N, CA and C atoms as a LAMMPS dump frame, in Angstrom:
ITEM: TIMESTEP
0
ITEM: NUMBER OF ATOMS
393
ITEM: BOX BOUNDS ff ff ff
-5.0000000000000000e+02 5.0000000000000000e+02
-5.0000000000000000e+02 5.0000000000000000e+02
-5.0000000000000000e+02 5.0000000000000000e+02
ITEM: ATOMS id mol type element x y z
1 1 1 N 6.658 -6.684 -8.398
2 1 2 C 5.646 -7.264 -9.266
3 1 3 C 4.418 -6.355 -9.373
4 2 1 N 4.152 -5.562 -8.354
5 2 2 C 2.997 -4.66 -8.405
6 2 3 C 3.181 -3.635 -9.522
7 3 1 N 4.412 -3.197 -9.702
8 3 2 C 4.688 -2.228 -10.768
9 3 3 C 4.466 -2.866 -12.139
10 4 1 N 4.891 -4.105 -12.293
11 4 2 C 4.697 -4.806 -13.569
12 4 3 C 3.209 -5.009 -13.845
13 5 1 N 2.445 -5.319 -12.805
14 5 2 C 0.995 -5.497 -12.959
15 5 3 C 0.354 -4.191 -13.415
16 6 1 N 0.76 -3.069 -12.796
17 6 2 C 0.2 -1.765 -13.191
18 6 3 C 0.539 -1.433 -14.642
19 7 1 N 1.776 -1.757 -15.062
20 7 2 C 2.162 -1.492 -16.446
21 7 3 C 1.292 -2.284 -17.421
22 8 1 N 1.092 -3.566 -17.113
23 8 2 C 0.283 -4.397 -18.001
24 8 3 C -1.178 -3.939 -18.015
25 9 1 N -1.683 -3.521 -16.853
26 9 2 C -3.055 -3.017 -16.799
27 9 3 C -3.189 -1.754 -17.646
28 10 1 N -2.165 -0.911 -17.622
29 10 2 C -2.189 0.307 -18.434
30 10 3 C -2.215 -0.045 -19.921
31 11 1 N -1.391 -1.031 -20.302
32 11 2 C -1.383 -1.455 -21.703
33 11 3 C -2.748 -1.982 -22.123
34 12 1 N -3.387 -2.753 -21.241
35 12 2 C -4.716 -3.27 -21.567
36 12 3 C -5.74 -2.154 -21.698
37 13 1 N -5.649 -1.135 -20.845
38 13 2 C -6.561 0.007 -20.965
39 13 3 C -6.369 0.714 -22.304
40 14 1 N -5.1 0.845 -22.727
41 14 2 C -4.82 1.465 -24.022
42 14 3 C -5.416 0.629 -25.159
43 15 1 N -5.29 -0.688 -25.045
44 15 2 C -5.822 -1.579 -26.083
45 15 3 C -7.34 -1.476 -26.149
46 16 1 N -7.985 -1.402 -24.991
47 16 2 C -9.442 -1.26 -24.968
48 16 3 C -9.847 0.061 -25.626
49 17 1 N -9.088 1.113 -25.381
50 17 2 C -9.383 2.404 -26.009
51 17 3 C -9.231 2.308 -27.529
52 18 1 N -8.215 1.58 -27.972
53 18 2 C -8.021 1.388 -29.416
54 18 3 C -9.182 0.594 -30.003
55 19 1 N -9.611 -0.456 -29.288
56 19 2 C -10.744 -1.258 -29.764
57 19 3 C -12.007 -0.411 -29.881
58 20 1 N -12.225 0.454 -28.901
59 20 2 C -13.389 1.352 -28.953
60 20 3 C -13.299 2.297 -30.149
61 21 1 N -12.09 2.761 -30.427
62 21 2 C -11.891 3.663 -31.567
63 21 3 C -12.186 2.926 -32.872
64 22 1 N -11.778 1.657 -32.953
65 22 2 C -12.037 0.86 -34.158
66 22 3 C -13.529 0.654 -34.341
67 23 1 N -14.243 0.395 -33.235
68 23 2 C -15.696 0.201 -33.322
69 23 3 C -16.405 1.464 -33.796
70 24 1 N -15.922 2.611 -33.333
71 24 2 C -16.566 3.869 -33.695
72 24 3 C -16.203 4.334 -35.104
73 25 1 N -14.901 4.297 -35.421
74 25 2 C -14.43 4.918 -36.662
75 25 3 C -13.978 3.932 -37.726
76 26 1 N -13.852 2.673 -37.369
77 26 2 C -13.421 1.694 -38.355
78 26 3 C -11.941 1.386 -38.267
79 27 1 N -11.55 0.326 -38.957
80 27 2 C -10.163 -0.165 -38.938
81 27 3 C -9.178 0.847 -39.522
82 28 1 N -9.627 1.686 -40.447
83 28 2 C -8.734 2.64 -41.1
84 28 3 C -8.297 3.772 -40.179
85 29 1 N -8.965 3.948 -39.053
86 29 2 C -8.687 5.083 -38.174
87 29 3 C -7.487 4.858 -37.251
88 30 1 N -6.897 3.665 -37.28
89 30 2 C -5.752 3.408 -36.395
90 30 3 C -4.493 3.216 -37.218
91 31 1 N -3.331 3.471 -36.58
92 31 2 C -2.058 3.329 -37.282
93 31 3 C -1.453 1.938 -37.032
94 32 1 N -0.288 1.69 -37.605
95 32 2 C 0.349 0.374 -37.52
96 32 3 C 0.746 0.024 -36.087
97 33 1 N 1.204 1.021 -35.329
98 33 2 C 1.587 0.793 -33.937
99 33 3 C 0.377 0.32 -33.125
100 34 1 N -0.754 0.936 -33.354
101 34 2 C -1.979 0.543 -32.65
102 34 3 C -2.433 -0.853 -33.074
103 35 1 N -2.233 -1.193 -34.346
104 35 2 C -2.575 -2.549 -34.81
105 35 3 C -1.716 -3.594 -34.111
106 36 1 N -0.434 -3.293 -33.951
107 36 2 C 0.461 -4.243 -33.274
108 36 3 C 0.067 -4.405 -31.806
109 37 1 N -0.407 -3.324 -31.188
110 37 2 C -0.883 -3.423 -29.806
111 37 3 C -2.11 -4.322 -29.722
112 38 1 N -3.002 -4.202 -30.694
113 38 2 C -4.196 -5.051 -30.71
114 38 3 C -3.823 -6.526 -30.84
115 39 1 N -2.813 -6.819 -31.655
116 39 2 C -2.383 -8.207 -31.84
117 39 3 C -1.748 -8.775 -30.568
118 40 1 N -1.138 -7.917 -29.753
119 40 2 C -0.447 -8.371 -28.542
120 40 3 C -1.376 -8.493 -27.343
121 41 1 N -2.655 -8.243 -27.507
122 41 2 C -3.594 -8.222 -26.388
123 41 3 C -3.62 -9.548 -25.628
124 42 1 N -3.733 -10.661 -26.334
125 42 2 C -3.844 -11.956 -25.642
126 42 3 C -2.568 -12.275 -24.864
127 43 1 N -1.405 -11.917 -25.429
128 43 2 C -0.142 -12.157 -24.736
129 43 3 C -0.065 -11.33 -23.449
130 44 1 N -0.488 -10.078 -23.535
131 44 2 C -0.464 -9.191 -22.358
132 44 3 C -1.422 -9.711 -21.294
133 45 1 N -2.61 -10.166 -21.703
134 45 2 C -3.559 -10.712 -20.732
135 45 3 C -2.994 -11.954 -20.048
136 46 1 N -2.299 -12.799 -20.803
137 46 2 C -1.688 -13.996 -20.225
138 46 3 C -0.632 -13.614 -19.198
139 47 1 N 0.217 -12.648 -19.546
140 47 2 C 1.244 -12.189 -18.612
141 47 3 C 0.617 -11.605 -17.352
142 48 1 N -0.42 -10.806 -17.544
143 48 2 C -1.089 -10.172 -16.402
144 48 3 C -1.709 -11.214 -15.488
145 49 1 N -2.389 -12.198 -16.066
146 49 2 C -2.987 -13.257 -15.253
147 49 3 C -1.926 -14.021 -14.476
148 50 1 N -0.797 -14.299 -15.116
149 50 2 C 0.29 -14.998 -14.437
150 50 3 C 0.834 -14.209 -13.268
151 51 1 N 1.045 -12.908 -13.475
152 51 2 C 1.557 -12.062 -12.392
153 51 3 C 0.547 -11.926 -11.263
154 52 1 N -0.724 -11.771 -11.614
155 52 2 C -1.749 -11.628 -10.574
156 52 3 C -1.877 -12.906 -9.768
157 53 1 N -1.792 -14.066 -10.413
158 53 2 C -1.862 -15.329 -9.684
159 53 3 C -0.657 -15.507 -8.779
160 54 1 N 0.515 -15.113 -9.264
161 54 2 C 1.726 -15.231 -8.454
162 54 3 C 1.686 -14.287 -7.262
163 55 1 N 1.137 -13.091 -7.46
164 55 2 C 1.11 -12.127 -6.353
165 55 3 C -0.018 -12.406 -5.371
166 56 1 N -1.016 -13.185 -5.774
167 56 2 C -2.112 -13.482 -4.852
168 56 3 C -1.7 -14.515 -3.815
169 57 1 N -0.652 -15.272 -4.091
170 57 2 C -0.146 -16.229 -3.113
171 57 3 C 0.85 -15.499 -2.23
172 58 1 N 0.591 -15.438 -0.922
173 58 2 C 1.481 -14.677 -0.043
174 58 3 C 2.85 -15.335 0.052
175 59 1 N 3.868 -14.515 -0.03
176 59 2 C 5.211 -15.042 0.127
177 59 3 C 5.684 -14.732 1.535
178 60 1 N 6.46 -15.618 2.126
179 60 2 C 6.891 -15.409 3.509
180 60 3 C 7.812 -14.211 3.655
181 61 1 N 8.415 -13.755 2.585
182 61 2 C 9.305 -12.601 2.665
183 61 3 C 8.512 -11.316 2.834
184 62 1 N 7.376 -11.213 2.187
185 62 2 C 6.598 -9.976 2.213
186 62 3 C 5.852 -9.771 3.526
187 63 1 N 5.387 -10.864 4.139
188 63 2 C 4.562 -10.742 5.326
189 63 3 C 5.403 -10.883 6.584
190 64 1 N 5.368 -9.887 7.481
191 64 2 C 6.136 -10.014 8.716
192 64 3 C 5.503 -11.037 9.636
193 65 1 N 6.342 -11.792 10.317
194 65 2 C 5.843 -12.766 11.27
195 65 3 C 5.653 -12.083 12.609
196 66 1 N 4.509 -12.253 13.234
197 66 2 C 4.318 -11.631 14.542
198 66 3 C 5.237 -12.281 15.563
199 67 1 N 5.552 -11.514 16.586
200 67 2 C 6.393 -12.047 17.652
201 67 3 C 5.694 -13.232 18.297
202 68 1 N 6.45 -14.259 18.711
203 68 2 C 5.819 -15.452 19.256
204 68 3 C 4.999 -15.185 20.514
205 69 1 N 5.382 -14.162 21.299
206 69 2 C 4.641 -13.895 22.524
207 69 3 C 3.35 -13.116 22.293
208 70 1 N 3.174 -12.552 21.077
209 70 2 C 1.965 -11.773 20.837
210 70 3 C 0.782 -12.693 20.56
211 71 1 N -0.334 -12.371 21.165
212 71 2 C -1.552 -13.148 20.996
213 71 3 C -2.716 -12.189 20.839
214 72 1 N -3.775 -12.659 20.233
215 72 2 C -4.971 -11.853 20.092
216 72 3 C -5.689 -11.814 21.429
217 73 1 N -6.144 -10.619 21.807
218 73 2 C -6.889 -10.51 23.059
219 73 3 C -8.065 -9.574 22.841
220 74 1 N -9.089 -9.761 23.622
221 74 2 C -10.275 -8.917 23.532
222 74 3 C -10.086 -7.682 24.397
223 75 1 N -10.551 -6.548 23.876
224 75 2 C -10.45 -5.293 24.603
225 75 3 C -11.836 -4.669 24.624
226 76 1 N -12.234 -4.175 25.803
227 76 2 C -13.525 -3.499 25.911
228 76 3 C -13.46 -2.185 25.141
229 77 1 N -14.591 -1.821 24.564
230 77 2 C -14.654 -0.592 23.78
231 77 3 C -14.33 0.629 24.633
232 78 1 N -14.752 0.635 25.885
233 78 2 C -14.463 1.782 26.756
234 78 3 C -12.959 1.915 26.996
235 79 1 N -12.256 0.778 27.145
236 79 2 C -10.803 0.828 27.328
237 79 3 C -10.121 1.331 26.057
238 80 1 N -10.62 0.883 24.939
239 80 2 C -10.054 1.3 23.66
240 80 3 C -10.247 2.797 23.449
241 81 1 N -11.425 3.296 23.777
242 81 2 C -11.716 4.724 23.646
243 81 3 C -10.834 5.532 24.589
244 82 1 N -10.673 5.051 25.805
245 82 2 C -9.86 5.745 26.788
246 82 3 C -8.399 5.792 26.324
247 83 1 N -7.904 4.675 25.817
248 83 2 C -6.527 4.61 25.344
249 83 3 C -6.336 5.48 24.098
250 84 1 N -7.353 5.567 23.258
251 84 2 C -7.265 6.382 22.055
252 84 3 C -7.182 7.859 22.354
253 85 1 N -7.777 8.29 23.451
254 85 2 C -7.726 9.699 23.831
255 85 3 C -6.432 10.051 24.543
256 86 1 N -5.769 9.074 25.112
257 86 2 C -4.505 9.321 25.788
258 86 3 C -3.383 9.131 24.776
259 87 1 N -2.781 10.227 24.361
260 87 2 C -1.786 10.191 23.29
261 87 3 C -0.535 9.407 23.687
262 88 1 N -0.139 9.482 24.944
263 88 2 C 1.051 8.745 25.371
264 88 3 C 0.815 7.236 25.345
265 89 1 N -0.365 6.804 25.779
266 89 2 C -0.689 5.377 25.736
267 89 3 C -0.725 4.903 24.288
268 90 1 N -1.283 5.723 23.422
269 90 2 C -1.353 5.391 22.009
270 90 3 C 0.063 5.268 21.417
271 91 1 N 0.946 6.2 21.766
272 91 2 C 2.324 6.165 21.26
273 91 3 C 3.061 4.938 21.789
274 92 1 N 2.846 4.601 23.055
275 92 2 C 3.509 3.414 23.617
276 92 3 C 3.003 2.136 22.95
277 93 1 N 1.715 2.086 22.675
278 93 2 C 1.163 0.921 21.988
279 93 3 C 1.743 0.823 20.579
280 94 1 N 1.881 1.959 19.909
281 94 2 C 2.477 1.98 18.579
282 94 3 C 3.916 1.46 18.632
283 95 1 N 4.662 1.904 19.618
284 95 2 C 6.057 1.461 19.743
285 95 3 C 6.144 -0.04 20.036
286 96 1 N 5.193 -0.566 20.787
287 96 2 C 5.204 -2.014 21.027
288 96 3 C 4.894 -2.773 19.733
289 97 1 N 4.035 -2.21 18.892
290 97 2 C 3.76 -2.839 17.602
291 97 3 C 4.986 -2.772 16.692
292 98 1 N 5.731 -1.67 16.788
293 98 2 C 6.942 -1.533 15.973
294 98 3 C 7.975 -2.578 16.391
295 99 1 N 8.018 -2.901 17.666
296 99 2 C 8.942 -3.96 18.108
297 99 3 C 8.556 -5.306 17.499
298 100 1 N 7.264 -5.552 17.366
299 100 2 C 6.803 -6.815 16.789
300 100 3 C 6.924 -6.821 15.276
301 101 1 N 6.687 -5.671 14.656
302 101 2 C 6.712 -5.545 13.201
303 101 3 C 7.67 -4.423 12.831
304 102 1 N 8.966 -4.694 12.769
305 102 2 C 9.953 -3.634 12.519
306 102 3 C 9.69 -2.873 11.224
307 103 1 N 9.972 -1.57 11.281
308 103 2 C 9.828 -0.696 10.118
309 103 3 C 10.936 0.342 10.158
310 104 1 N 10.965 1.241 9.203
311 104 2 C 12.017 2.247 9.127
312 104 3 C 11.896 3.208 10.306
313 105 1 N 13.048 3.583 10.841
314 105 2 C 13.076 4.443 12.023
315 105 3 C 12.481 5.819 11.727
316 106 1 N 12.655 6.319 10.513
317 106 2 C 12.104 7.642 10.21
318 106 3 C 10.582 7.621 10.235
319 107 1 N 9.971 6.493 9.877
320 107 2 C 8.515 6.374 9.96
321 107 3 C 8.069 6.345 11.415
322 108 1 N 8.835 5.642 12.229
323 108 2 C 8.496 5.553 13.654
324 108 3 C 8.585 6.932 14.298
325 109 1 N 9.652 7.661 13.999
326 109 2 C 9.821 9.008 14.57
327 109 3 C 8.684 9.917 14.103
328 110 1 N 8.364 9.868 12.816
329 110 2 C 7.302 10.705 12.275
330 110 3 C 5.972 10.428 12.971
331 111 1 N 5.589 9.164 13.057
332 111 2 C 4.295 8.827 13.648
333 111 3 C 4.248 9.127 15.141
334 112 1 N 5.34 8.859 15.84
335 112 2 C 5.363 9.138 17.282
336 112 3 C 5.267 10.645 17.533
337 113 1 N 6.009 11.436 16.76
338 113 2 C 5.908 12.897 16.916
339 113 3 C 4.514 13.392 16.603
340 114 1 N 3.89 12.799 15.58
341 114 2 C 2.54 13.23 15.215
342 114 3 C 1.545 12.897 16.326
343 115 1 N 1.674 11.725 16.926
344 115 2 C 0.755 11.332 18.004
345 115 3 C 0.927 12.234 19.228
346 116 1 N 2.156 12.624 19.492
347 116 2 C 2.439 13.384 20.717
348 116 3 C 2.633 14.877 20.463
349 117 1 N 2.238 15.355 19.307
350 117 2 C 2.509 16.744 18.926
351 117 3 C 1.962 17.745 19.947
352 118 1 N 0.722 17.567 20.374
353 118 2 C 0.121 18.517 21.331
354 118 3 C 0.914 18.561 22.633
355 119 1 N 1.293 17.397 23.127
356 119 2 C 2.058 17.351 24.377
357 119 3 C 3.442 17.966 24.199
358 120 1 N 4.081 17.681 23.076
359 120 2 C 5.406 18.242 22.833
360 120 3 C 5.353 19.758 22.712
361 121 1 N 4.318 20.285 22.089
362 121 2 C 4.168 21.742 21.987
363 121 3 C 3.848 22.342 23.35
364 122 1 N 3.02 21.652 24.124
365 122 2 C 2.629 22.158 25.437
366 122 3 C 3.85 22.299 26.344
367 123 1 N 4.749 21.334 26.297
368 123 2 C 5.929 21.375 27.148
369 123 3 C 7.156 21.903 26.406
370 124 1 N 6.924 22.507 25.255
371 124 2 C 7.954 23.152 24.446
372 124 3 C 9.119 22.209 24.132
373 125 1 N 8.789 20.984 23.767
374 125 2 C 9.807 19.994 23.441
375 125 3 C 9.834 19.657 21.949
376 126 1 N 8.903 20.214 21.191
377 126 2 C 8.818 19.878 19.779
378 126 3 C 10.063 20.319 19.024
379 127 1 N 10.59 21.487 19.35
380 127 2 C 11.799 21.993 18.678
381 127 3 C 12.957 21.029 18.861
382 128 1 N 13.098 20.449 20.064
383 128 2 C 14.183 19.504 20.316
384 128 3 C 14.002 18.236 19.506
385 129 1 N 12.752 17.815 19.289
386 129 2 C 12.481 16.612 18.496
387 129 3 C 12.809 16.82 17.035
388 130 1 N 12.59 18.02 16.55
389 130 2 C 12.818 18.314 15.131
390 130 3 C 14.313 18.379 14.861
391 131 1 N 15.074 18.923 15.783
392 131 2 C 16.529 19.084 15.612
393 131 3 C 17.227 17.786 15.701
């Protein structure tokens, strides 16, 4: 539906450009195709509003459900900073989030390698990860 919304928004932008051209140069400056686009403006706006209203309501398919054992907890800023500087802790936390919110394995591999790149290069393990 996001693609359909973008298409309709593009059509509306084109119609606005045509309207501006009519204001500047007059009705004679546009062709028949542009006139038909102007006539379809209200229909396109109706379709766009319908799609935007439908997409603003979250559907259970699009939103992943968090694992039942996961809960919100408070973390001290110093702990967060310390964990952010430790690449392995950061990668492990990322992997725990992936368990709760599954995603494509290639994304997981990419992000984990990126987080641990310095360590993998230091211990000459990056080549093995790429292969």
